[in-house]
C-alpha positions as CSV (number, residue, x, y, z in Angstrom):
1,M,72.1,-61.4,95.8
2,I,73.6,-61.9,99.8
3,K,70.9,-62.1,102.1
4,L,71.6,-59.4,104.4
5,D,70.0,-58.3,108.2
6,F,68.3,-55.0,107.8
7,S,66.6,-55.6,111.5
8,N,68.6,-52.5,113.1
9,I,68.1,-50.1,110.5
10,L,66.7,-46.5,111.4
11,H,64.0,-46.8,108.6
12,N,63.1,-50.8,108.0
13,I,61.4,-51.3,105.1
14,E,61.7,-54.8,104.5
15,D,58.0,-55.6,105.1
16,I,57.1,-52.4,102.8
17,P,55.5,-54.0,99.5
18,D,56.0,-52.0,96.4
19,N,52.6,-51.2,96.4
20,R,52.6,-49.0,99.2
21,K,54.8,-45.8,99.9
22,V,57.3,-45.9,102.7
23,I,57.3,-42.8,103.7
24,D,53.6,-42.7,104.7
25,H,55.1,-45.6,107.5
26,F,57.2,-43.1,109.3
27,N,56.7,-39.8,110.8
28,D,59.9,-38.5,110.4
29,L,60.1,-38.8,106.7
30,K,56.5,-37.1,106.9
31,L,58.1,-34.1,107.7
32,L,60.0,-33.6,104.6
33,A,57.1,-34.7,102.2
34,H,57.9,-31.8,100.8
35,I,61.1,-32.6,99.6
36,L,60.9,-36.8,99.7
37,D,57.5,-37.1,98.2
38,R,57.2,-34.4,95.5
39,E,56.8,-35.5,91.7
40,D,57.2,-32.6,90.6
41,D,60.7,-32.4,90.3
42,L,61.5,-35.9,89.2
43,P,63.1,-37.0,85.4
44,P,60.4,-38.9,83.3
45,G,59.7,-42.4,84.6
46,V,61.2,-41.4,88.1
47,D,59.2,-43.0,91.0
48,A,59.3,-40.7,94.4
49,D,59.0,-44.2,96.5
50,K,62.0,-45.7,94.0
51,V,63.8,-42.8,95.3
52,L,63.6,-42.8,98.9
53,R,63.8,-46.7,99.2
54,Y,67.4,-46.2,97.2
55,L,68.5,-43.4,99.9
56,I,67.6,-45.5,102.8
57,Y,69.1,-48.4,101.4
58,M,72.2,-46.5,100.4
59,F,72.7,-43.9,103.1
60,D,70.7,-45.0,106.5
61,V,73.6,-44.5,109.0
62,K,72.9,-48.4,110.2
63,T,72.3,-50.2,106.4
64,P,74.6,-53.0,106.2
65,V,74.6,-52.1,102.8
66,K,78.2,-50.2,103.0
67,E,80.0,-52.8,105.1
68,A,78.8,-55.9,102.9
69,Y,79.9,-53.8,99.5
70,P,82.7,-51.7,100.6
71,D,82.6,-50.8,96.4
72,I,80.2,-48.1,95.9
73,N,79.5,-49.2,92.2
74,Q,78.8,-52.4,94.0
75,R,76.8,-50.7,96.5
76,K,75.0,-49.3,94.2
77,R,74.3,-52.2,91.8
78,F,72.8,-54.6,95.0
79,V,70.6,-51.3,95.7
80,L,69.4,-50.7,92.7
81,N,68.6,-54.5,92.5
82,K,66.8,-54.4,95.9
83,I,64.5,-52.1,94.6
84,N,63.8,-53.6,90.9
85,V,65.2,-50.9,89.0
86,Q,67.4,-50.2,86.0
87,A,69.8,-47.5,85.8
88,D,72.4,-46.0,83.5
89,E,74.7,-43.6,84.1
90,D,76.3,-43.6,80.3
91,I,72.6,-42.4,79.1
92,V,72.0,-38.1,79.7
93,G,68.4,-38.6,79.9
94,D,68.5,-41.6,82.3
95,G,66.5,-40.5,85.5
96,Y,67.7,-43.3,87.7
97,G,71.1,-43.1,86.3
98,Q,71.6,-39.1,87.2
99,M,70.0,-40.8,91.2
100,C,73.1,-42.9,91.0
101,L,75.2,-40.2,89.8
102,M,74.5,-37.9,92.1
103,N,75.2,-34.8,90.1
104,Q,70.9,-33.1,89.9
105,P,69.5,-31.2,92.1
106,W,66.8,-33.0,92.7
107,I,68.8,-35.6,93.8
108,I,71.1,-33.6,95.9
109,E,68.1,-32.3,97.3
110,R,66.9,-35.4,98.5
111,F,69.9,-36.8,99.6
112,I,70.9,-33.8,101.9
113,A,67.1,-33.9,103.2
114,F,67.4,-37.5,104.2
115,T,71.5,-38.0,105.7
116,R,70.7,-34.4,108.0
117,L,67.0,-36.4,109.3
118,T,68.9,-39.0,110.0
119,G,71.3,-37.2,112.5
120,S,74.4,-36.7,110.8
121,E,77.2,-35.1,113.5
122,D,79.2,-34.9,110.7
123,Y,77.3,-32.0,109.5
124,G,77.5,-30.2,112.9
125,I,81.7,-30.5,112.4
126,L,81.5,-29.3,108.8
127,E,79.5,-26.3,109.8
128,T,82.2,-25.5,113.1
129,A,84.7,-26.1,110.9
130,L,83.7,-23.7,108.3
131,T,82.6,-21.0,110.3
132,R,86.2,-21.2,112.0
133,I,87.8,-20.7,108.3
134,A,86.0,-18.0,107.1
135,A,86.8,-16.6,110.6
136,M,90.5,-17.0,110.7
137,Q,90.4,-16.0,107.2
138,K,88.8,-12.6,107.8
139,G,91.4,-12.1,110.8
140,L,94.1,-12.8,109.2
141,L,93.6,-10.7,106.4
142,L,92.6,-7.7,109.1
143,L,95.5,-8.5,111.1
144,D,99.4,-6.8,111.5
145,V,101.0,-9.4,111.2
146,S,104.3,-8.1,113.2
147,K,105.9,-11.7,114.0
148,A,106.6,-14.4,111.1
149,T,105.1,-17.0,114.5
150,D,101.2,-15.1,113.7
151,D,101.5,-15.9,110.2
152,K,102.7,-19.1,110.6
153,N,100.3,-20.2,113.6
154,Y,96.6,-18.6,111.4
155,Q,98.2,-21.3,108.5
156,E,98.1,-24.4,110.6
157,G,95.4,-23.4,112.2
158,L,93.4,-22.9,108.6
159,E,94.9,-26.2,107.4
160,R,94.0,-28.1,110.7
161,W,89.7,-26.8,110.1
162,R,90.3,-27.3,106.3
163,E,91.5,-31.1,107.1
164,T,88.1,-31.4,109.4
165,A,86.0,-29.9,106.9
166,T,87.5,-32.5,104.3
167,R,87.3,-35.5,106.7
168,A,83.5,-34.2,108.0
169,R,82.4,-34.0,104.1
170,E,84.0,-37.1,103.1
171,R,81.6,-39.2,105.7
172,I,78.7,-37.7,104.5
173,M,79.0,-38.3,101.4
174,Q,80.0,-41.7,102.0
175,D,81.9,-42.3,99.0
176,E,80.2,-40.5,96.8
177,Q,82.2,-38.8,94.1
178,S,80.1,-35.9,92.4
179,L,81.9,-32.4,92.5
180,A,78.0,-30.6,92.2
181,L,76.7,-32.9,95.6
182,Q,80.3,-31.5,97.5
183,R,79.9,-28.3,96.5
184,S,76.0,-28.2,97.3
185,L,77.0,-29.4,100.8
186,T,79.5,-27.1,101.6
187,F,76.9,-24.5,99.9
188,I,74.2,-25.1,101.7
189,V,75.9,-25.7,105.8
190,S,77.9,-21.9,105.1
191,S,74.5,-20.5,104.3
192,Q,73.4,-21.3,107.5
193,S,76.0,-18.9,108.9
194,L,74.8,-16.0,106.1
195,G,71.3,-16.4,107.0
196,I,70.0,-17.8,103.5
197,R,66.8,-19.9,104.4
198,P,66.4,-23.2,103.1
199,E,63.5,-21.9,100.2
200,E,65.6,-19.6,99.0
201,Y,68.7,-21.7,97.6
202,T,66.4,-24.6,96.2
203,R,64.3,-21.8,94.7
204,E,67.3,-21.2,93.1
205,W,68.2,-25.0,93.0
206,R,65.1,-25.4,90.6
207,N,65.1,-22.3,88.6
208,R,68.6,-22.2,87.4
209,K,70.2,-25.6,88.0
210,D,72.6,-24.5,90.4
211,I,73.0,-22.4,93.7
212,F,74.1,-19.0,93.9
213,S,77.4,-19.5,91.2
214,D,78.4,-15.7,91.9
215,I,79.4,-16.8,95.6
216,V,81.9,-19.3,96.0
217,P,81.9,-21.3,99.4
């Protein structure tokens, strides 16, 4: 296994032994203990501390793992080995496999909480882009377009903001390909402008294993 330098990572957990919770060493992580340290929503055999270690090594904005392993599957194997976890994505009931697939509510919620905490500017960019898209779509539907150029300008503006949103979402996901994660990110960021509180969509997640499926973000 390649020896990497984690000294610049935001949450350096290299010297924290397996029998100590990493969340107890960082005040900012403690603020999200109700998400990052909860146990009641985890699949059997999955440890909340192991999941948090996985998120830190995989998605910290200064993790050296991404540069060392450009291929995300190799990146995952490195991190799983580092935290002493075995995972099988082909087994539906494998909890750590779900973690790697990033397609279940419990890991999506933790991913979003962690990446927002680490200060990703792309959440702000994504929220702005989605807000502008919604405003332009509404304006286009209400406007009595009298000139061909008006319609063309709206379409070009929408496309530019759509591309901005797509790029921001891709940067947040950091090579993850989960459609569930993509949809959840879009919905949760959109919900900020809709006035939907986090406790509402997290409750929807937990109860229905989906998020407001009647709403298309």
